[in-house]
C-alpha positions as CSV (number, residue, x, y, z in Angstrom):
1,M,18.1,3.3,-4.3
2,A,14.8,4.3,-3.8
3,L,13.7,6.6,-0.8
4,V,10.0,6.7,1.1
5,A,9.1,9.2,4.0
6,F,7.2,7.7,6.6
7,M,4.3,9.6,7.4
8,Q,1.9,9.8,10.0
9,A,-1.3,11.9,9.3
10,Q,-1.2,13.3,13.2
11,N,0.0,15.1,16.0
12,C,3.6,13.0,15.7
13,S,5.7,11.3,13.4
14,M,6.1,7.2,14.2
15,Y,8.5,8.3,17.1
16,V,6.1,9.8,19.3
17,G,8.6,12.1,21.0
18,S,8.6,14.3,17.6
19,W,5.8,16.1,19.4
20,R,7.7,17.2,21.8
21,H,10.9,18.7,19.9
22,P,11.2,22.5,20.1
23,S,11.6,22.6,16.7
24,S,8.9,20.2,15.4
25,M,5.6,22.3,13.3
26,T,2.1,22.3,15.9
27,D,-0.2,22.7,12.9
28,F,-0.6,19.3,12.5
29,T,-4.4,19.7,11.8
30,S,-3.9,21.8,8.5
31,A,-3.4,21.1,4.8
32,E,-0.1,23.5,5.1
33,Y,1.8,21.4,7.4
34,Y,1.5,18.5,5.2
35,Q,1.9,20.3,1.9
36,R,5.1,22.0,3.2
37,I,6.8,18.1,4.0
38,A,5.5,17.4,0.4
39,R,7.5,19.9,-1.5
40,T,10.7,19.5,0.9
41,L,10.3,15.9,-0.2
42,E,9.6,16.7,-4.3
43,E,12.9,18.8,-4.0
44,G,15.0,16.0,-2.9
45,K,13.5,13.9,-5.4
46,F,12.0,11.5,-2.8
47,D,9.8,8.3,-4.7
48,M,7.2,8.6,-2.2
49,A,5.7,9.5,0.9
50,F,3.4,7.0,2.6
51,F,1.1,7.4,5.8
52,D,0.6,4.5,8.3
53,D,-2.6,4.3,9.8
54,R,-4.7,3.0,12.8
55,L,-8.7,2.9,13.0
56,A,-8.4,3.8,16.8
57,M,-6.4,5.6,19.8
58,P,-4.0,3.2,21.5
59,D,-6.7,2.7,24.2
60,I,-5.2,-0.7,25.1
61,Y,-3.4,0.2,28.3
62,G,-5.3,0.7,31.4
63,D,-8.0,-0.1,29.1
64,S,-8.3,4.1,28.4
65,H,-7.7,6.5,26.3
66,R,-6.4,9.0,29.2
67,E,-3.0,8.3,29.1
68,T,-2.7,8.6,25.3
69,V,-4.5,11.8,25.1
70,A,-2.5,13.7,27.7
71,H,1.1,12.7,26.4
72,G,0.0,12.9,22.7
73,V,0.6,9.1,21.9
74,R,-0.8,9.4,18.4
75,A,-3.6,10.7,19.7
76,V,-5.0,12.3,16.4
77,K,-5.3,10.1,13.7
78,L,-6.6,12.0,10.3
79,D,-8.4,10.3,7.3
80,A,-4.7,9.6,5.4
81,A,-6.5,9.3,2.1
82,T,-7.7,13.1,2.3
83,V,-4.4,14.2,3.5
84,M,-2.8,12.6,0.8
85,M,-4.6,14.4,-1.6
86,A,-4.0,17.7,-0.3
87,M,0.1,16.8,-0.7
88,A,-1.1,15.6,-4.5
89,M,-2.1,19.3,-5.1
90,A,1.2,20.6,-4.1
91,T,3.3,18.3,-6.2
92,T,3.8,17.1,-9.4
93,R,6.2,14.1,-9.5
94,L,6.3,12.9,-5.7
95,G,4.7,9.5,-5.1
96,L,2.1,9.2,-2.3
97,G,0.7,5.9,-0.5
98,A,-2.0,5.6,2.1
99,T,-3.1,2.8,4.3
100,Y,-6.3,1.2,4.4
101,S,-7.5,-2.2,5.7
102,T,-8.9,-5.2,4.5
103,S,-10.4,-6.2,8.0
104,Y,-13.0,-3.2,8.2
105,Y,-13.2,-2.0,4.5
106,E,-15.0,-3.4,1.7
107,P,-12.9,-4.1,-1.5
108,Y,-15.1,-2.1,-3.6
109,H,-14.7,1.2,-1.1
110,V,-11.0,0.7,-1.5
111,A,-10.6,0.0,-5.4
112,R,-13.1,2.8,-6.3
113,L,-10.9,5.3,-4.0
114,F,-7.6,4.4,-5.0
115,S,-7.9,4.3,-8.6
116,T,-9.5,7.8,-8.5
117,M,-6.7,9.3,-6.8
118,D,-4.4,7.7,-9.1
119,L,-6.2,9.0,-11.9
120,M,-6.4,12.8,-10.2
121,T,-2.7,12.2,-9.5
122,R,-1.5,11.0,-12.7
123,G,-0.6,7.7,-11.6
124,R,1.4,8.5,-8.3
125,V,-0.5,6.6,-5.9
126,A,0.0,3.4,-3.9
127,W,-1.7,1.3,-1.1
128,N,-0.2,0.2,2.0
129,V,-2.6,-3.1,2.2
130,V,-2.9,-3.9,6.0
131,T,-5.0,-6.1,8.3
132,S,-5.3,-3.9,11.3
133,L,-4.3,-5.2,14.6
134,N,-6.3,-5.0,17.7
135,D,-9.8,-4.8,19.6
136,S,-9.7,-1.3,19.8
137,E,-10.0,-1.2,15.8
138,A,-13.1,-3.8,15.9
139,A,-14.6,-1.9,18.5
140,N,-14.9,1.2,16.2
141,F,-16.3,-0.6,13.5
142,G,-18.9,-2.4,15.7
143,K,-17.2,-5.8,16.2
144,S,-16.7,-7.7,19.3
145,G,-13.2,-8.6,18.7
146,H,-10.0,-8.7,16.5
147,M,-10.1,-11.7,14.1
148,E,-7.5,-14.1,14.4
149,H,-4.0,-13.7,12.7
150,D,-4.2,-16.1,9.8
151,L,-7.6,-15.7,9.2
152,R,-6.9,-12.2,8.7
153,Y,-4.9,-13.2,6.3
154,D,-7.1,-15.5,4.7
155,R,-9.5,-12.5,4.4
156,A,-7.2,-10.3,2.9
157,D,-6.1,-12.8,-0.2
158,E,-9.9,-12.6,-1.1
159,F,-10.0,-8.9,-0.4
160,M,-6.9,-8.3,-2.9
161,E,-8.5,-10.6,-5.6
162,V,-11.4,-8.6,-5.7
163,V,-9.6,-5.7,-6.0
164,L,-7.1,-6.3,-8.3
165,G,-10.2,-8.2,-10.6
166,L,-12.1,-4.7,-10.2
167,W,-9.0,-2.4,-11.4
168,D,-9.2,-4.7,-14.5
169,S,-12.6,-3.9,-15.3
170,W,-11.4,-1.4,-17.8
171,Q,-9.2,-2.3,-20.6
172,D,-6.4,0.4,-21.0
173,D,-8.1,1.4,-24.5
174,A,-11.9,0.9,-23.5
175,L,-12.2,4.9,-23.5
176,I,-13.3,6.5,-27.2
177,V,-14.7,9.4,-26.2
178,D,-16.3,10.1,-29.6
179,K,-19.0,12.8,-29.7
180,T,-19.4,12.6,-33.5
181,N,-20.5,9.2,-33.8
182,D,-21.6,8.8,-30.0
183,R,-19.5,6.1,-29.1
184,F,-17.8,7.2,-25.3
185,A,-16.6,3.7,-24.7
186,D,-16.3,0.0,-26.0
187,P,-18.9,-2.1,-24.3
188,D,-16.7,-5.1,-25.1
189,K,-14.0,-3.6,-23.1
190,V,-15.6,-3.1,-19.8
191,H,-16.1,-6.2,-17.6
192,R,-18.0,-7.7,-14.6
193,L,-15.8,-9.6,-12.0
194,D,-18.8,-11.5,-10.5
195,Y,-16.5,-12.6,-7.9
196,E,-17.8,-14.9,-5.1
197,G,-15.9,-16.6,-2.3
198,R,-15.6,-17.1,1.1
199,F,-15.5,-13.7,2.7
200,F,-16.7,-11.2,-0.3
201,K,-18.8,-10.9,-3.2
202,S,-19.0,-8.6,-5.8
203,R,-20.4,-8.1,-9.5
204,G,-18.9,-5.3,-10.9
205,P,-17.5,-3.7,-13.3
206,L,-15.7,-0.8,-11.1
207,T,-16.8,2.8,-12.6
208,V,-13.5,4.3,-12.8
209,P,-11.3,3.8,-16.1
210,R,-7.2,2.6,-15.6
211,S,-4.8,5.2,-14.7
212,Q,-1.8,6.2,-16.4
213,Q,0.3,3.5,-14.3
214,G,-2.3,1.0,-14.8
215,H,-3.0,0.5,-11.3
216,P,-1.7,1.8,-8.0
217,V,1.5,0.4,-6.6
218,I,0.9,-2.6,-3.9
219,L,2.7,-1.7,-0.5
220,Q,2.3,-4.2,2.5
221,A,4.3,-4.8,5.4
222,G,4.1,-7.9,6.6
223,S,7.1,-9.9,7.7
224,S,5.6,-12.8,9.5
225,G,5.3,-16.4,8.8
226,R,1.8,-15.7,7.1
227,G,2.5,-12.3,6.3
228,L,5.3,-13.2,4.3
229,K,3.5,-15.5,2.1
230,F,1.2,-12.7,1.6
231,A,3.5,-10.4,0.6
232,G,5.2,-13.0,-1.8
233,R,1.8,-13.4,-3.7
234,W,0.6,-9.4,-3.6
235,A,3.3,-7.2,-2.9
236,E,5.3,-4.4,-4.7
237,L,7.0,-2.6,-2.2
238,V,7.6,-4.2,0.9
239,F,8.2,-1.9,4.3
240,A,10.2,-4.1,6.9
241,V,11.6,-3.5,10.1
242,Y,15.0,-4.6,10.7
243,P,16.6,-4.9,13.9
244,S,20.2,-5.5,12.4
245,L,22.1,-5.5,9.3
246,E,22.7,-9.1,9.4
247,S,19.1,-9.8,10.0
248,G,18.0,-7.7,7.5
249,K,20.1,-9.7,4.9
250,K,18.2,-12.8,6.1
251,Q,14.5,-10.9,5.8
252,Y,15.4,-9.4,2.2
253,Q,16.7,-12.9,0.9
254,A,13.7,-14.5,2.5
255,L,11.4,-12.0,0.9
256,R,12.8,-12.5,-2.3
257,Q,12.2,-16.5,-2.0
258,A,8.5,-16.0,-1.2
259,V,8.0,-13.6,-4.2
260,A,9.9,-17.0,-6.4
261,D,7.6,-19.5,-4.8
262,D,4.8,-17.7,-5.9
263,G,6.1,-17.6,-9.6
264,R,6.7,-13.9,-9.5
265,D,10.8,-12.2,-10.1
266,P,11.8,-11.3,-6.9
267,D,13.5,-8.2,-8.8
268,L,10.2,-6.5,-9.3
269,V,9.6,-6.5,-5.5
270,K,11.6,-3.7,-4.0
271,M,12.1,-4.4,0.0
272,M,12.6,-1.4,2.0
273,P,13.4,-1.2,5.9
274,E,12.3,2.1,8.5
275,M,15.5,3.9,9.1
276,K,16.0,6.9,11.7
277,I,18.6,9.4,10.4
278,I,20.2,12.2,12.7
279,V,22.1,14.0,10.0
280,A,24.3,17.2,10.9
281,P,27.5,19.3,9.6
282,T,29.8,17.8,12.1
283,E,29.9,14.3,14.1
284,S,29.8,16.2,17.6
285,E,26.7,18.0,16.7
286,A,24.7,14.8,15.4
287,K,25.2,13.5,18.3
288,D,23.8,16.3,20.4
289,R,20.8,16.4,18.0
290,R,20.3,12.6,18.8
291,D,20.5,12.9,22.6
292,M,18.1,15.6,22.4
293,V,15.9,13.5,20.7
294,A,16.1,10.6,22.5
295,A,15.2,13.3,25.7
296,T,11.7,13.5,24.5
297,A,10.9,10.0,24.6
298,K,8.6,9.1,27.5
299,P,8.2,5.6,29.3
300,I,4.4,5.9,28.5
301,D,5.1,6.0,24.5
302,G,6.5,2.5,24.3
303,L,4.1,0.9,26.7
304,T,1.0,2.5,25.0
305,L,2.4,1.7,21.9
306,L,3.2,-2.1,22.9
307,C,-0.1,-2.6,24.1
308,E,-1.9,-1.3,20.9
309,V,0.0,-3.7,18.2
310,L,0.3,-6.5,20.5
311,N,-3.6,-6.2,21.6
312,V,-2.4,-7.3,25.1
313,D,-3.2,-5.1,28.4
314,F,0.7,-4.5,30.0
315,S,-1.1,-2.8,32.8
316,K,-2.9,-5.9,34.5
317,R,0.1,-7.7,34.1
318,P,3.4,-8.5,36.5
319,Y,6.4,-6.7,35.1
320,E,8.4,-9.8,35.5
321,L,6.0,-12.9,34.6
322,P,7.2,-14.4,31.5
323,F,3.8,-14.9,28.4
324,T,2.8,-18.3,28.4
325,D,3.0,-20.3,24.6
326,D,-0.9,-20.0,24.3
327,E,-0.9,-15.7,25.1
328,L,2.3,-15.6,22.7
329,A,0.2,-17.1,20.0
330,A,-2.5,-14.9,20.7
331,V,-0.7,-11.5,20.2
332,S,-1.5,-9.4,17.0
333,W,1.8,-8.5,15.5
334,Q,3.6,-11.5,16.0
335,S,6.9,-10.2,13.6
336,L,7.5,-8.1,16.9
337,R,6.9,-11.0,19.1
338,D,9.6,-12.6,17.3
339,R,12.1,-10.0,17.3
340,V,11.6,-9.5,21.2
341,V,12.1,-13.5,21.7
342,Q,15.4,-13.4,19.0
343,V,17.0,-10.1,21.0
344,S,15.9,-11.2,24.2
345,G,16.8,-14.7,23.9
346,K,14.3,-15.5,25.8
347,K,11.4,-18.1,24.5
348,N,8.7,-17.0,26.8
349,P,9.5,-13.3,27.6
350,S,8.1,-10.8,30.2
351,V,6.5,-7.1,30.0
352,R,9.7,-6.1,31.1
353,D,11.2,-8.2,27.8
354,F,8.9,-6.4,25.4
355,V,9.9,-2.9,26.8
356,E,13.3,-3.3,26.4
357,A,14.1,-5.6,23.8
358,S,11.8,-4.1,21.4
359,G,12.3,-0.2,22.2
360,R,9.1,0.8,21.6
361,G,8.8,4.5,21.4
362,T,12.8,5.2,21.5
363,L,15.3,5.7,19.0
364,R,16.1,1.9,19.7
365,E,13.5,0.7,17.9
366,G,15.1,-0.5,14.6
367,P,18.5,1.1,13.4
368,C,19.4,4.6,13.6
369,F,21.9,6.0,11.5
370,V,23.4,9.2,13.1
371,G,26.5,11.1,11.7
372,T,27.6,13.5,9.1
373,P,26.3,13.2,5.6
374,T,29.0,11.1,4.8
375,Q,28.6,8.7,7.6
376,V,25.3,8.6,7.3
377,A,25.6,7.7,3.3
378,D,28.0,5.2,3.9
379,Q,25.7,3.4,6.2
380,M,23.3,3.3,3.6
381,E,25.2,2.1,1.4
382,E,26.6,-0.5,3.5
383,W,23.0,-1.5,3.8
384,F,21.9,-0.9,0.2
385,G,21.6,-4.3,-2.1
386,C,22.6,-6.6,0.2
387,A,19.5,-6.2,2.6
388,C,17.5,-3.6,0.7
389,D,16.3,-1.5,-2.6
390,G,15.9,2.0,-0.6
391,F,14.7,2.8,2.8
392,V,11.9,4.2,4.5
393,L,12.9,7.2,6.5
394,S,11.3,8.1,9.7
395,A,11.2,11.7,11.2
396,T,12.4,12.5,14.6
397,S,10.9,15.8,14.3
398,V,8.8,17.2,11.7
399,P,9.4,18.6,9.3
400,G,12.9,19.1,10.5
401,T,14.1,15.5,9.7
402,Y,13.0,15.7,6.5
403,E,14.8,19.0,5.5
404,D,18.2,18.0,6.9
405,I,18.1,14.4,4.8
406,V,17.3,16.7,1.5
407,R,19.8,19.4,2.4
408,L,22.6,17.2,3.7
409,V,22.3,13.7,2.8
410,V,20.7,13.5,-0.7
411,P,23.4,15.5,-2.1
412,E,26.0,13.2,-0.7
413,L,24.1,9.6,-2.0
414,Q,23.6,12.1,-5.9
415,R,27.6,12.6,-5.8
416,R,27.8,8.7,-5.4
417,G,25.6,7.8,-8.0
418,L,23.0,6.1,-5.2
419,F,20.5,8.3,-5.9
420,R,18.7,10.0,-8.9
421,K,19.4,13.8,-9.6
422,E,16.0,14.8,-11.1
423,Y,12.8,12.4,-11.7
424,E,12.7,10.5,-14.9
425,H,9.0,9.5,-15.1
426,E,5.5,11.4,-14.0
427,T,4.0,7.9,-12.7
428,L,5.2,6.2,-9.1
429,R,5.8,2.9,-11.3
430,G,8.2,4.4,-13.5
431,N,10.6,6.1,-10.9
432,L,10.4,3.0,-8.9
433,G,11.5,1.0,-11.8
434,L,8.2,-1.6,-11.4
435,A,6.2,-2.5,-14.4
436,R,3.1,-1.4,-15.7
437,P,0.6,-3.7,-15.5
438,N,-1.8,-4.6,-18.4
439,A,-5.4,-4.7,-18.0
440,R,-6.7,-8.5,-17.4
441,D,-3.0,-9.5,-16.7
442,W,-3.7,-10.4,-13.1
443,R,-6.8,-12.2,-14.0
444,K,-4.9,-14.0,-16.3
445,A,-1.9,-15.3,-13.7
446,A,-4.7,-16.5,-11.6
């Protein structure tokens, strides 16, 4: 199975209460903080650490950032690509991924940035493709509002066409670097793109040659209807959130079908759900740790985070008032909306239903494996293969969660033959078992 650490370049992990945990480190604005985590993950032979990101503080609840700042609800957001490179300098095999939005960046910028990082790490980089979520992000980039859900994905499709086209500018053997005969590169093997679409124009060629793994791995998290279609076309790794094992089995098959529908081999795309793990040498100790973690969550966490991802201000709405069909159609994170409808059993949930059914900001948000190393490994083994190809592990204390997993869970997975004992490849693609794309392959396929 593949193991990925779910990172945040901020004061807390995906679980906001992590910064309040007594054992969590507080030097999150330093390179050393992230490098310590990177060394731990590489010691545990993790495939990758990847950074989720937003382009604004969570400030939709109450139309203010005051609660976010006061309670540390992901108030700090450093640039993930910069932080990632600090981790790269402390490691040699760990894969590293960063989130960059197709809604607020330009394709040429993203293509050059990620291909440069891929060269600097000798082929260890992934790009997490997102379409962004809310009006706060739009305002930070001078826009009056965020684009409608499906239109964002239409733009993202073009964005991908441009980036992949630019990554194909240089053929693998274009560089010659022959000083004696003054032959730096073969101009017949460096190509313009000359792309013109509805949203983007880009001439090319890109100024960065190809890396050891061809180009960065494409990571994507869409699980709505339109997002699933996007993942089926582009993704090599898919990050998912499953409310249960049975739901996960259905989502896993839906993704594989979407990949097949696009003419790709489903076995070459990895699907990995987010998972929290709380492990200890004994079951009672693990439960005590779980109770401590649960106590770090505050009600403001869930309210603020729900408003951020749905692009709706809950503070102005009666707690029990059901959302109308039109209001539900307009929310940003549609897969979260669908999950709340499913869990609550209500076609038109209220604010209360969103808070309770989503579990946002608490340990109830997605599965949490709690127990001894044997018990945790048993649960991971049950999910592996039928619902996923590995796991994206989210921390509840930093760096304690990662240290516990490496010290206690990884050896048990290795003993069962479910996880590597050593890295077998230098590149991220190699360790994930993904094919290396050849230059011009994408253009031929398109």
